[in-house]
mmCIF file as Biopython writes it, N, C-alpha, C and O atoms, coordinates in Angstrom:
data_model
#
loop_
_atom_site.group_PDB
_atom_site.id
_atom_site.type_symbol
_atom_site.label_atom_id
_atom_site.label_alt_id
_atom_site.label_comp_id
_atom_site.label_asym_id
_atom_site.label_entity_id
_atom_site.label_seq_id
_atom_site.pdbx_PDB_ins_code
_atom_site.Cartn_x
_atom_site.Cartn_y
_atom_site.Cartn_z
_atom_site.occupancy
_atom_site.B_iso_or_equiv
_atom_site.auth_seq_id
_atom_site.auth_asym_id
_atom_site.pdbx_PDB_model_num
ATOM 1   N N  . UNK A ? 1  ? -1.618  -0.270  2.072  1.0 0.0 1  A 1 
ATOM 2   C CA . UNK A ? 1  ? -0.679  -0.764  1.105  1.0 0.0 1  A 1 
ATOM 3   C C  . UNK A ? 1  ? -0.234  -2.132  1.578  1.0 0.0 1  A 1 
ATOM 4   O O  . UNK A ? 1  ? 0.138   -2.298  2.740  1.0 0.0 1  A 1 
ATOM 5   N N  . UNK A ? 2  ? -0.267  -3.115  0.688  1.0 0.0 2  A 1 
ATOM 6   C CA . UNK A ? 2  ? 0.083   -4.490  1.029  1.0 0.0 2  A 1 
ATOM 7   C C  . UNK A ? 2  ? 1.192   -4.962  0.108  1.0 0.0 2  A 1 
ATOM 8   O O  . UNK A ? 2  ? 1.111   -4.815  -1.111 1.0 0.0 2  A 1 
ATOM 9   N N  . UNK A ? 3  ? 2.230   -5.532  0.708  1.0 0.0 3  A 1 
ATOM 10  C CA . UNK A ? 3  ? 3.333   -6.103  -0.054 1.0 0.0 3  A 1 
ATOM 11  C C  . UNK A ? 3  ? 2.934   -7.468  -0.569 1.0 0.0 3  A 1 
ATOM 12  O O  . UNK A ? 3  ? 2.283   -8.243  0.130  1.0 0.0 3  A 1 
ATOM 13  N N  . UNK A ? 4  ? 3.328   -7.755  -1.796 1.0 0.0 4  A 1 
ATOM 14  C CA . UNK A ? 4  ? 3.039   -9.064  -2.371 1.0 0.0 4  A 1 
ATOM 15  C C  . UNK A ? 4  ? 4.039   -10.107 -1.902 1.0 0.0 4  A 1 
ATOM 16  O O  . UNK A ? 4  ? 5.005   -9.782  -1.212 1.0 0.0 4  A 1 
ATOM 17  N N  . UNK A ? 5  ? 3.812   -11.338 -2.269 1.0 0.0 5  A 1 
ATOM 18  C CA . UNK A ? 5  ? 4.725   -12.416 -1.925 1.0 0.0 5  A 1 
ATOM 19  C C  . UNK A ? 5  ? 6.010   -12.337 -2.726 1.0 0.0 5  A 1 
ATOM 20  O O  . UNK A ? 5  ? 6.136   -11.522 -3.640 1.0 0.0 5  A 1 
ATOM 21  N N  . UNK A ? 6  ? 6.936   -13.166 -2.385 1.0 0.0 6  A 1 
ATOM 22  C CA . UNK A ? 6  ? 8.223   -13.212 -3.052 1.0 0.0 6  A 1 
ATOM 23  C C  . UNK A ? 6  ? 8.326   -14.473 -3.894 1.0 0.0 6  A 1 
ATOM 24  O O  . UNK A ? 6  ? 7.879   -15.541 -3.474 1.0 0.0 6  A 1 
ATOM 25  N N  . UNK A ? 7  ? 8.906   -14.358 -5.069 1.0 0.0 7  A 1 
ATOM 26  C CA . UNK A ? 7  ? 9.080   -15.520 -5.938 1.0 0.0 7  A 1 
ATOM 27  C C  . UNK A ? 7  ? 10.218  -16.401 -5.452 1.0 0.0 7  A 1 
ATOM 28  O O  . UNK A ? 7  ? 10.159  -17.625 -5.570 1.0 0.0 7  A 1 
ATOM 29  N N  . UNK A ? 8  ? 11.264  -15.771 -4.898 1.0 0.0 8  A 1 
ATOM 30  C CA . UNK A ? 8  ? 12.464  -16.529 -4.539 1.0 0.0 8  A 1 
ATOM 31  C C  . UNK A ? 8  ? 12.532  -16.943 -3.077 1.0 0.0 8  A 1 
ATOM 32  O O  . UNK A ? 8  ? 13.430  -17.696 -2.701 1.0 0.0 8  A 1 
ATOM 33  N N  . UNK A ? 9  ? 11.614  -16.478 -2.245 1.0 0.0 9  A 1 
ATOM 34  C CA . UNK A ? 9  ? 11.657  -16.809 -0.820 1.0 0.0 9  A 1 
ATOM 35  C C  . UNK A ? 9  ? 10.252  -17.173 -0.349 1.0 0.0 9  A 1 
ATOM 36  O O  . UNK A ? 9  ? 9.281   -16.494 -0.682 1.0 0.0 9  A 1 
ATOM 37  N N  . UNK A ? 10 ? 10.154  -18.234 0.416  1.0 0.0 10 A 1 
ATOM 38  C CA . UNK A ? 10 ? 8.845   -18.684 0.896  1.0 0.0 10 A 1 
ATOM 39  C C  . UNK A ? 10 ? 8.280   -17.746 1.959  1.0 0.0 10 A 1 
ATOM 40  O O  . UNK A ? 10 ? 7.063   -17.582 2.039  1.0 0.0 10 A 1 
ATOM 41  N N  . UNK A ? 11 ? 9.124   -17.133 2.769  1.0 0.0 11 A 1 
ATOM 42  C CA . UNK A ? 11 ? 8.670   -16.235 3.829  1.0 0.0 11 A 1 
ATOM 43  C C  . UNK A ? 11 ? 9.452   -14.925 3.751  1.0 0.0 11 A 1 
ATOM 44  O O  . UNK A ? 11 ? 10.514  -14.813 4.364  1.0 0.0 11 A 1 
ATOM 45  N N  . UNK A ? 12 ? 8.950   -13.924 3.008  1.0 0.0 12 A 1 
ATOM 46  C CA . UNK A ? 12 ? 9.652   -12.651 2.925  1.0 0.0 12 A 1 
ATOM 47  C C  . UNK A ? 12 ? 9.772   -12.003 4.299  1.0 0.0 12 A 1 
ATOM 48  O O  . UNK A ? 12 ? 8.900   -12.173 5.151  1.0 0.0 12 A 1 
ATOM 49  N N  . UNK A ? 13 ? 10.854  -11.260 4.508  1.0 0.0 13 A 1 
ATOM 50  C CA . UNK A ? 13 ? 11.102  -10.680 5.825  1.0 0.0 13 A 1 
ATOM 51  C C  . UNK A ? 13 ? 10.577  -9.255  5.970  1.0 0.0 13 A 1 
ATOM 52  O O  . UNK A ? 13 ? 10.579  -8.712  7.074  1.0 0.0 13 A 1 
ATOM 53  N N  . UNK A ? 14 ? 10.125  -8.635  4.869  1.0 0.0 14 A 1 
ATOM 54  C CA . UNK A ? 14 ? 9.658   -7.251  4.969  1.0 0.0 14 A 1 
ATOM 55  C C  . UNK A ? 14 ? 8.276   -7.188  5.607  1.0 0.0 14 A 1 
ATOM 56  O O  . UNK A ? 14 ? 7.556   -8.185  5.670  1.0 0.0 14 A 1 
ATOM 57  N N  . UNK A ? 15 ? 7.923   -5.993  6.078  1.0 0.0 15 A 1 
ATOM 58  C CA . UNK A ? 15 ? 6.576   -5.783  6.594  1.0 0.0 15 A 1 
ATOM 59  C C  . UNK A ? 15 ? 5.584   -6.004  5.462  1.0 0.0 15 A 1 
ATOM 60  O O  . UNK A ? 15 ? 5.900   -5.728  4.304  1.0 0.0 15 A 1 
ATOM 61  N N  . UNK A ? 16 ? 4.400   -6.491  5.772  1.0 0.0 16 A 1 
ATOM 62  C CA . UNK A ? 16 ? 3.427   -6.850  4.743  1.0 0.0 16 A 1 
ATOM 63  C C  . UNK A ? 16 ? 2.290   -5.851  4.577  1.0 0.0 16 A 1 
ATOM 64  O O  . UNK A ? 16 ? 1.663   -5.808  3.519  1.0 0.0 16 A 1 
ATOM 65  N N  . UNK A ? 17 ? 2.009   -5.045  5.604  1.0 0.0 17 A 1 
ATOM 66  C CA . UNK A ? 17 ? 0.836   -4.184  5.577  1.0 0.0 17 A 1 
ATOM 67  C C  . UNK A ? 17 ? 1.202   -2.830  6.147  1.0 0.0 17 A 1 
ATOM 68  O O  . UNK A ? 17 ? 1.830   -2.749  7.202  1.0 0.0 17 A 1 
ATOM 69  N N  . UNK A ? 18 ? 0.818   -1.770  5.463  1.0 0.0 18 A 1 
ATOM 70  C CA . UNK A ? 18 ? 1.108   -0.411  5.927  1.0 0.0 18 A 1 
ATOM 71  C C  . UNK A ? 18 ? -0.154  0.428   5.834  1.0 0.0 18 A 1 
ATOM 72  O O  . UNK A ? 18 ? -0.860  0.388   4.827  1.0 0.0 18 A 1 
ATOM 73  N N  . UNK A ? 19 ? -0.435  1.182   6.877  1.0 0.0 19 A 1 
ATOM 74  C CA . UNK A ? 19 ? -1.475  2.202   6.794  1.0 0.0 19 A 1 
ATOM 75  C C  . UNK A ? 19 ? -0.799  3.473   6.318  1.0 0.0 19 A 1 
ATOM 76  O O  . UNK A ? 19 ? 0.233   3.869   6.858  1.0 0.0 19 A 1 
ATOM 77  N N  . UNK A ? 20 ? -1.374  4.117   5.308  1.0 0.0 20 A 1 
ATOM 78  C CA . UNK A ? 20 ? -0.761  5.306   4.728  1.0 0.0 20 A 1 
ATOM 79  C C  . UNK A ? 20 ? -1.576  6.549   5.035  1.0 0.0 20 A 1 
ATOM 80  O O  . UNK A ? 20 ? -2.807  6.510   5.017  1.0 0.0 20 A 1 
ATOM 81  N N  . UNK A ? 21 ? -0.888  7.659   5.319  1.0 0.0 21 A 1 
ATOM 82  C CA . UNK A ? 21 ? -1.619  8.913   5.502  1.0 0.0 21 A 1 
ATOM 83  C C  . UNK A ? 21 ? -2.204  9.373   4.162  1.0 0.0 21 A 1 
ATOM 84  O O  . UNK A ? 21 ? -1.582  9.198   3.114  1.0 0.0 21 A 1 
ATOM 85  N N  . UNK A ? 22 ? -3.399  9.958   4.204  1.0 0.0 22 A 1 
ATOM 86  C CA . UNK A ? 22 ? -4.023  10.442  2.977  1.0 0.0 22 A 1 
ATOM 87  C C  . UNK A ? 22 ? -4.813  11.707  3.268  1.0 0.0 22 A 1 
ATOM 88  O O  . UNK A ? 22 ? -5.135  12.015  4.416  1.0 0.0 22 A 1 
ATOM 89  N N  . UNK A ? 23 ? -5.118  12.434  2.195  1.0 0.0 23 A 1 
ATOM 90  C CA . UNK A ? 23 ? -5.905  13.654  2.299  1.0 0.0 23 A 1 
ATOM 91  C C  . UNK A ? 23 ? -6.957  13.641  1.195  1.0 0.0 23 A 1 
ATOM 92  O O  . UNK A ? 23 ? -6.647  13.342  0.042  1.0 0.0 23 A 1 
ATOM 93  N N  . UNK A ? 24 ? -8.190  13.963  1.546  1.0 0.0 24 A 1 
ATOM 94  C CA . UNK A ? 24 ? -9.261  14.028  0.557  1.0 0.0 24 A 1 
ATOM 95  C C  . UNK A ? 24 ? -9.092  15.315  -0.255 1.0 0.0 24 A 1 
ATOM 96  O O  . UNK A ? 24 ? -9.102  16.409  0.312  1.0 0.0 24 A 1 
ATOM 97  N N  . UNK A ? 25 ? -8.938  15.193  -1.574 1.0 0.0 25 A 1 
ATOM 98  C CA . UNK A ? 25 ? -8.774  16.345  -2.459 1.0 0.0 25 A 1 
ATOM 99  C C  . UNK A ? 25 ? -10.145 16.851  -2.896 1.0 0.0 25 A 1 
ATOM 100 O O  . UNK A ? 25 ? -10.411 18.052  -2.846 1.0 0.0 25 A 1 
ATOM 101 N N  . UNK A ? 26 ? -11.013 15.938  -3.324 1.0 0.0 26 A 1 
ATOM 102 C CA . UNK A ? 26 ? -12.395 16.268  -3.679 1.0 0.0 26 A 1 
ATOM 103 C C  . UNK A ? 26 ? -13.227 14.991  -3.558 1.0 0.0 26 A 1 
ATOM 104 O O  . UNK A ? 26 ? -12.746 13.989  -3.030 1.0 0.0 26 A 1 
ATOM 105 N N  . UNK A ? 27 ? -14.459 15.017  -4.038 1.0 0.0 27 A 1 
ATOM 106 C CA . UNK A ? 27 ? -15.354 13.863  -3.896 1.0 0.0 27 A 1 
ATOM 107 C C  . UNK A ? 27 ? -14.862 12.618  -4.641 1.0 0.0 27 A 1 
ATOM 108 O O  . UNK A ? 27 ? -15.286 11.507  -4.324 1.0 0.0 27 A 1 
ATOM 109 N N  . UNK A ? 28 ? -13.981 12.787  -5.616 1.0 0.0 28 A 1 
ATOM 110 C CA . UNK A ? 28 ? -13.533 11.657  -6.430 1.0 0.0 28 A 1 
ATOM 111 C C  . UNK A ? 28 ? -12.046 11.370  -6.306 1.0 0.0 28 A 1 
ATOM 112 O O  . UNK A ? 28 ? -11.543 10.467  -6.973 1.0 0.0 28 A 1 
ATOM 113 N N  . UNK A ? 29 ? -11.326 12.115  -5.469 1.0 0.0 29 A 1 
ATOM 114 C CA . UNK A ? 29 ? -9.873  11.962  -5.445 1.0 0.0 29 A 1 
ATOM 115 C C  . UNK A ? 29 ? -9.315  12.115  -4.033 1.0 0.0 29 A 1 
ATOM 116 O O  . UNK A ? 29 ? -9.722  12.998  -3.279 1.0 0.0 29 A 1 
ATOM 117 N N  . UNK A ? 30 ? -8.355  11.216  -3.689 1.0 0.0 30 A 1 
ATOM 118 C CA . UNK A ? 30 ? -7.588  11.369  -2.458 1.0 0.0 30 A 1 
ATOM 119 C C  . UNK A ? 30 ? -6.107  11.385  -2.828 1.0 0.0 30 A 1 
ATOM 120 O O  . UNK A ? 30 ? -5.714  10.845  -3.862 1.0 0.0 30 A 1 
ATOM 121 N N  . UNK A ? 31 ? -5.299  12.000  -1.989 1.0 0.0 31 A 1 
ATOM 122 C CA . UNK A ? 31 ? -3.860  12.035  -2.194 1.0 0.0 31 A 1 
ATOM 123 C C  . UNK A ? 31 ? -3.202  11.216  -1.096 1.0 0.0 31 A 1 
ATOM 124 O O  . UNK A ? 31 ? -3.399  11.478  0.090  1.0 0.0 31 A 1 
ATOM 125 N N  . UNK A ? 32 ? -2.412  10.213  -1.502 1.0 0.0 32 A 1 
ATOM 126 C CA . UNK A ? 32 ? -1.756  9.304   -0.568 1.0 0.0 32 A 1 
ATOM 127 C C  . UNK A ? 32 ? -0.288  9.668   -0.461 1.0 0.0 32 A 1 
ATOM 128 O O  . UNK A ? 32 ? 0.353   9.979   -1.464 1.0 0.0 32 A 1 
ATOM 129 N N  . UNK A ? 33 ? 0.249   9.631   0.757  1.0 0.0 33 A 1 
ATOM 130 C CA . UNK A ? 33 ? 1.662   9.897   0.980  1.0 0.0 33 A 1 
ATOM 131 C C  . UNK A ? 33 ? 2.348   8.603   1.389  1.0 0.0 33 A 1 
ATOM 132 O O  . UNK A ? 33 ? 1.952   7.965   2.365  1.0 0.0 33 A 1 
ATOM 133 N N  . UNK A ? 34 ? 3.387   8.214   0.635  1.0 0.0 34 A 1 
ATOM 134 C CA . UNK A ? 34 ? 4.187   7.054   0.995  1.0 0.0 34 A 1 
ATOM 135 C C  . UNK A ? 34 ? 5.418   7.563   1.719  1.0 0.0 34 A 1 
ATOM 136 O O  . UNK A ? 34 ? 6.246   8.247   1.117  1.0 0.0 34 A 1 
ATOM 137 N N  . UNK A ? 35 ? 5.559   7.243   3.010  1.0 0.0 35 A 1 
ATOM 138 C CA . UNK A ? 35 ? 6.666   7.778   3.798  1.0 0.0 35 A 1 
ATOM 139 C C  . UNK A ? 35 ? 8.025   7.296   3.281  1.0 0.0 35 A 1 
ATOM 140 O O  . UNK A ? 35 ? 8.138   6.199   2.734  1.0 0.0 35 A 1 
ATOM 141 N N  . UNK A ? 36 ? 9.046   8.127   3.461  1.0 0.0 36 A 1 
ATOM 142 C CA . UNK A ? 36 ? 10.414  7.729   3.150  1.0 0.0 36 A 1 
ATOM 143 C C  . UNK A ? 36 ? 10.912  6.923   4.334  1.0 0.0 36 A 1 
ATOM 144 O O  . UNK A ? 36 ? 11.444  7.481   5.294  1.0 0.0 36 A 1 
ATOM 145 N N  . UNK A ? 37 ? 10.737  5.597   4.267  1.0 0.0 37 A 1 
ATOM 146 C CA . UNK A ? 37 ? 10.975  4.705   5.391  1.0 0.0 37 A 1 
ATOM 147 C C  . UNK A ? 37 ? 11.813  3.516   4.927  1.0 0.0 37 A 1 
ATOM 148 O O  . UNK A ? 37 ? 11.548  2.952   3.865  1.0 0.0 37 A 1 
ATOM 149 N N  . UNK A ? 38 ? 12.820  3.128   5.709  1.0 0.0 38 A 1 
ATOM 150 C CA . UNK A ? 38 ? 13.658  1.981   5.352  1.0 0.0 38 A 1 
ATOM 151 C C  . UNK A ? 38 ? 12.850  0.698   5.184  1.0 0.0 38 A 1 
ATOM 152 O O  . UNK A ? 38 ? 13.238  -0.174  4.406  1.0 0.0 38 A 1 
ATOM 153 N N  . UNK A ? 39 ? 11.739  0.569   5.897  1.0 0.0 39 A 1 
ATOM 154 C CA . UNK A ? 39 ? 10.912  -0.640  5.811  1.0 0.0 39 A 1 
ATOM 155 C C  . UNK A ? 39 ? 10.099  -0.702  4.525  1.0 0.0 39 A 1 
ATOM 156 O O  . UNK A ? 39 ? 9.572   -1.757  4.172  1.0 0.0 39 A 1 
ATOM 157 N N  . UNK A ? 40 ? 9.997   0.425   3.824  1.0 0.0 40 A 1 
ATOM 158 C CA . UNK A ? 40 ? 9.237   0.494   2.573  1.0 0.0 40 A 1 
ATOM 159 C C  . UNK A ? 40 ? 10.190  1.006   1.491  1.0 0.0 40 A 1 
ATOM 160 O O  . UNK A ? 40 ? 9.878   1.984   0.812  1.0 0.0 40 A 1 
ATOM 161 N N  . UNK A ? 41 ? 11.329  0.368   1.324  1.0 0.0 41 A 1 
ATOM 162 C CA . UNK A ? 41 ? 12.320  0.944   0.418  1.0 0.0 41 A 1 
ATOM 163 C C  . UNK A ? 41 ? 12.044  0.640   -1.051 1.0 0.0 41 A 1 
ATOM 164 O O  . UNK A ? 41 ? 11.872  1.580   -1.827 1.0 0.0 41 A 1 
ATOM 165 N N  . UNK A ? 42 ? 11.993  -0.576  -1.459 1.0 0.0 42 A 1 
ATOM 166 C CA . UNK A ? 42 ? 11.739  -0.929  -2.859 1.0 0.0 42 A 1 
ATOM 167 C C  . UNK A ? 42 ? 10.781  -2.099  -2.921 1.0 0.0 42 A 1 
ATOM 168 O O  . UNK A ? 42 ? 10.773  -2.950  -2.031 1.0 0.0 42 A 1 
ATOM 169 N N  . UNK A ? 43 ? 9.983   -2.145  -3.956 1.0 0.0 43 A 1 
ATOM 170 C CA . UNK A ? 43 ? 9.156   -3.324  -4.140 1.0 0.0 43 A 1 
ATOM 171 C C  . UNK A ? 43 ? 7.844   -3.049  -4.828 1.0 0.0 43 A 1 
ATOM 172 O O  . UNK A ? 43 ? 7.503   -1.910  -5.149 1.0 0.0 43 A 1 
ATOM 173 N N  . UNK A ? 44 ? 7.119   -4.124  -5.043 1.0 0.0 44 A 1 
ATOM 174 C CA . UNK A ? 44 ? 5.793   -4.076  -5.658 1.0 0.0 44 A 1 
ATOM 175 C C  . UNK A ? 44 ? 4.749   -4.145  -4.546 1.0 0.0 44 A 1 
ATOM 176 O O  . UNK A ? 44 ? 4.858   -4.961  -3.631 1.0 0.0 44 A 1 
ATOM 177 N N  . UNK A ? 45 ? 3.752   -3.295  -4.631 1.0 0.0 45 A 1 
ATOM 178 C CA . UNK A ? 45 ? 2.705   -3.233  -3.614 1.0 0.0 45 A 1 
ATOM 179 C C  . UNK A ? 45 ? 1.352   -3.078  -4.285 1.0 0.0 45 A 1 
ATOM 180 O O  . UNK A ? 45 ? 1.258   -2.698  -5.452 1.0 0.0 45 A 1 
ATOM 181 N N  . UNK A ? 46 ? 0.313   -3.378  -3.532 1.0 0.0 46 A 1 
ATOM 182 C CA . UNK A ? 46 ? -1.062  -3.104  -3.939 1.0 0.0 46 A 1 
ATOM 183 C C  . UNK A ? 46 ? -1.632  -2.113  -2.930 1.0 0.0 46 A 1 
ATOM 184 O O  . UNK A ? 46 ? -1.412  -2.240  -1.726 1.0 0.0 46 A 1 
ATOM 185 N N  . UNK A ? 47 ? -2.361  -1.133  -3.431 1.0 0.0 47 A 1 
ATOM 186 C CA . UNK A ? 47 ? -3.017  -0.148  -2.554 1.0 0.0 47 A 1 
ATOM 187 C C  . UNK A ? 47 ? -4.519  -0.367  -2.634 1.0 0.0 47 A 1 
ATOM 188 O O  . UNK A ? 47 ? -5.092  -0.490  -3.717 1.0 0.0 47 A 1 
ATOM 189 N N  . UNK A ? 48 ? -5.148  -0.413  -1.456 1.0 0.0 48 A 1 
ATOM 190 C CA . UNK A ? 48 ? -6.591  -0.564  -1.343 1.0 0.0 48 A 1 
ATOM 191 C C  . UNK A ? 48 ? -7.126  0.543   -0.445 1.0 0.0 48 A 1 
ATOM 192 O O  . UNK A ? 48 ? -6.450  0.975   0.489  1.0 0.0 48 A 1 
ATOM 193 N N  . UNK A ? 49 ? -8.326  0.994   -0.725 1.0 0.0 49 A 1 
ATOM 194 C CA . UNK A ? 49 ? -9.026  1.893   0.177  1.0 0.0 49 A 1 
ATOM 195 C C  . UNK A ? 49 ? -10.060 1.097   0.959  1.0 0.0 49 A 1 
ATOM 196 O O  . UNK A ? 49 ? -10.639 0.146   0.433  1.0 0.0 49 A 1 
ATOM 197 N N  . UNK A ? 50 ? -10.297 1.478   2.214  1.0 0.0 50 A 1 
ATOM 198 C CA . UNK A ? 50 ? -11.316 0.833   3.051  1.0 0.0 50 A 1 
ATOM 199 C C  . UNK A ? 50 ? -12.306 1.889   3.530  1.0 0.0 50 A 1 
ATOM 200 O O  . UNK A ? 50 ? -11.909 3.006   3.863  1.0 0.0 50 A 1 
ATOM 201 N N  . UNK A ? 51 ? -13.588 1.543   3.565  1.0 0.0 51 A 1 
ATOM 202 C CA . UNK A ? 51 ? -14.567 2.465   4.134  1.0 0.0 51 A 1 
ATOM 203 C C  . UNK A ? 51 ? -14.764 2.166   5.617  1.0 0.0 51 A 1 
ATOM 204 O O  . UNK A ? 51 ? -14.049 1.336   6.178  1.0 0.0 51 A 1 
ATOM 205 N N  . UNK A ? 52 ? -15.713 2.823   6.251  1.0 0.0 52 A 1 
ATOM 206 C CA . UNK A ? 52 ? -15.951 2.642   7.690  1.0 0.0 52 A 1 
ATOM 207 C C  . UNK A ? 52 ? -16.388 1.232   8.053  1.0 0.0 52 A 1 
ATOM 208 O O  . UNK A ? 52 ? -16.295 0.842   9.217  1.0 0.0 52 A 1 
ATOM 209 N N  . UNK A ? 53 ? -16.865 0.458   7.077  1.0 0.0 53 A 1 
ATOM 210 C CA . UNK A ? 53 ? -17.271 -0.928  7.311  1.0 0.0 53 A 1 
ATOM 211 C C  . UNK A ? 53 ? -16.191 -1.919  6.899  1.0 0.0 53 A 1 
ATOM 212 O O  . UNK A ? 53 ? -16.443 -3.123  6.842  1.0 0.0 53 A 1 
ATOM 213 N N  . UNK A ? 54 ? -14.988 -1.421  6.608  1.0 0.0 54 A 1 
ATOM 214 C CA . UNK A ? 54 ? -13.850 -2.227  6.134  1.0 0.0 54 A 1 
ATOM 215 C C  . UNK A ? 54 ? -14.105 -2.883  4.778  1.0 0.0 54 A 1 
ATOM 216 O O  . UNK A ? 54 ? -13.472 -3.884  4.443  1.0 0.0 54 A 1 
ATOM 217 N N  . UNK A ? 55 ? -15.023 -2.329  4.005  1.0 0.0 55 A 1 
ATOM 218 C CA . UNK A ? 55 ? -15.226 -2.773  2.628  1.0 0.0 55 A 1 
ATOM 219 C C  . UNK A ? 55 ? -14.123 -2.161  1.783  1.0 0.0 55 A 1 
ATOM 220 O O  . UNK A ? 55 ? -13.905 -0.950  1.822  1.0 0.0 55 A 1 
ATOM 221 N N  . UNK A ? 56 ? -13.421 -3.002  1.012  1.0 0.0 56 A 1 
ATOM 222 C CA . UNK A ? 56 ? -12.265 -2.491  0.273  1.0 0.0 56 A 1 
ATOM 223 C C  . UNK A ? 56 ? -12.590 -2.170  -1.177 1.0 0.0 56 A 1 
ATOM 224 O O  . UNK A ? 56 ? -13.544 -2.688  -1.758 1.0 0.0 56 A 1 
ATOM 225 N N  . UNK A ? 57 ? -11.768 -1.302  -1.737 1.0 0.0 57 A 1 
ATOM 226 C CA . UNK A ? 57 ? -11.854 -0.962  -3.148 1.0 0.0 57 A 1 
ATOM 227 C C  . UNK A ? 57 ? -11.103 -2.013  -3.949 1.0 0.0 57 A 1 
ATOM 228 O O  . UNK A ? 57 ? -10.499 -2.916  -3.372 1.0 0.0 57 A 1 
ATOM 229 N N  . UNK A ? 58 ? -11.133 -1.905  -5.271 1.0 0.0 58 A 1 
ATOM 230 C CA . UNK A ? 58 ? -10.255 -2.717  -6.111 1.0 0.0 58 A 1 
ATOM 231 C C  . UNK A ? 58 ? -8.824  -2.253  -5.846 1.0 0.0 58 A 1 
ATOM 232 O O  . UNK A ? 58 ? -8.592  -1.065  -5.622 1.0 0.0 58 A 1 
ATOM 233 N N  . UNK A ? 59 ? -7.883  -3.158  -5.868 1.0 0.0 59 A 1 
ATOM 234 C CA . UNK A ? 59 ? -6.496  -2.804  -5.626 1.0 0.0 59 A 1 
ATOM 235 C C  . UNK A ? 59 ? -5.841  -2.200  -6.850 1.0 0.0 59 A 1 
ATOM 236 O O  . UNK A ? 59 ? -6.204  -2.514  -7.983 1.0 0.0 59 A 1 
ATOM 237 N N  . UNK A ? 60 ? -4.872  -1.329  -6.611 1.0 0.0 60 A 1 
ATOM 238 C CA . UNK A ? 60 ? -4.059  -0.741  -7.663 1.0 0.0 60 A 1 
ATOM 239 C C  . UNK A ? 60 ? -2.607  -1.099  -7.396 1.0 0.0 60 A 1 
ATOM 240 O O  . UNK A ? 60 ? -2.130  -0.966  -6.269 1.0 0.0 60 A 1 
ATOM 241 N N  . UNK A ? 61 ? -1.906  -1.552  -8.419 1.0 0.0 61 A 1 
ATOM 242 C CA . UNK A ? 61 ? -0.484  -1.919  -8.278 1.0 0.0 61 A 1 
ATOM 243 C C  . UNK A ? 61 ? 0.381   -0.672  -8.344 1.0 0.0 61 A 1 
ATOM 244 O O  . UNK A ? 61 ? 0.134   0.234   -9.140 1.0 0.0 61 A 1 
ATOM 245 N N  . UNK A ? 62 ? 1.406   -0.643  -7.490 1.0 0.0 62 A 1 
ATOM 246 C CA . UNK A ? 62 ? 2.398   0.424   -7.543 1.0 0.0 62 A 1 
ATOM 247 C C  . UNK A ? 62 ? 3.783   -0.183  -7.339 1.0 0.0 62 A 1 
ATOM 248 O O  . UNK A ? 62 ? 3.920   -1.272  -6.782 1.0 0.0 62 A 1 
ATOM 249 N N  . UNK A ? 63 ? 4.797   0.528   -7.793 1.0 0.0 63 A 1 
ATOM 250 C CA . UNK A ? 63 ? 6.191   0.154   -7.543 1.0 0.0 63 A 1 
ATOM 251 C C  . UNK A ? 63 ? 6.795   1.278   -6.723 1.0 0.0 63 A 1 
ATOM 252 O O  . UNK A ? 63 ? 6.731   2.443   -7.116 1.0 0.0 63 A 1 
ATOM 253 N N  . UNK A ? 64 ? 7.388   0.930   -5.572 1.0 0.0 64 A 1 
ATOM 254 C CA . UNK A ? 64 ? 8.045   1.917   -4.711 1.0 0.0 64 A 1 
ATOM 255 C C  . UNK A ? 64 ? 9.535   1.812   -4.971 1.0 0.0 64 A 1 
ATOM 256 O O  . UNK A ? 64 ? 10.116  0.733   -4.852 1.0 0.0 64 A 1 
ATOM 257 N N  . UNK A ? 65 ? 10.163  2.937   -5.328 1.0 0.0 65 A 1 
ATOM 258 C CA . UNK A ? 65 ? 11.606  2.958   -5.587 1.0 0.0 65 A 1 
ATOM 259 C C  . UNK A ? 65 ? 12.299  3.889   -4.626 1.0 0.0 65 A 1 
ATOM 260 O O  . UNK A ? 65 ? 13.519  4.042   -4.685 1.0 0.0 65 A 1 
#
């Protein structure tokens, strides 16, 4: 999960990159858990999957509240 830039601040102070725990549900689906963490409280993020070669998937936008 990657935090996007800020419109009002040139250098946002939040963490920018998070590794998230996940579980494979079946061949086409994984379940991702976003921890209840003060560092990930609110905001817009993009989620990407990486394979063993660090090839990434298309990103999906999410809002964490």
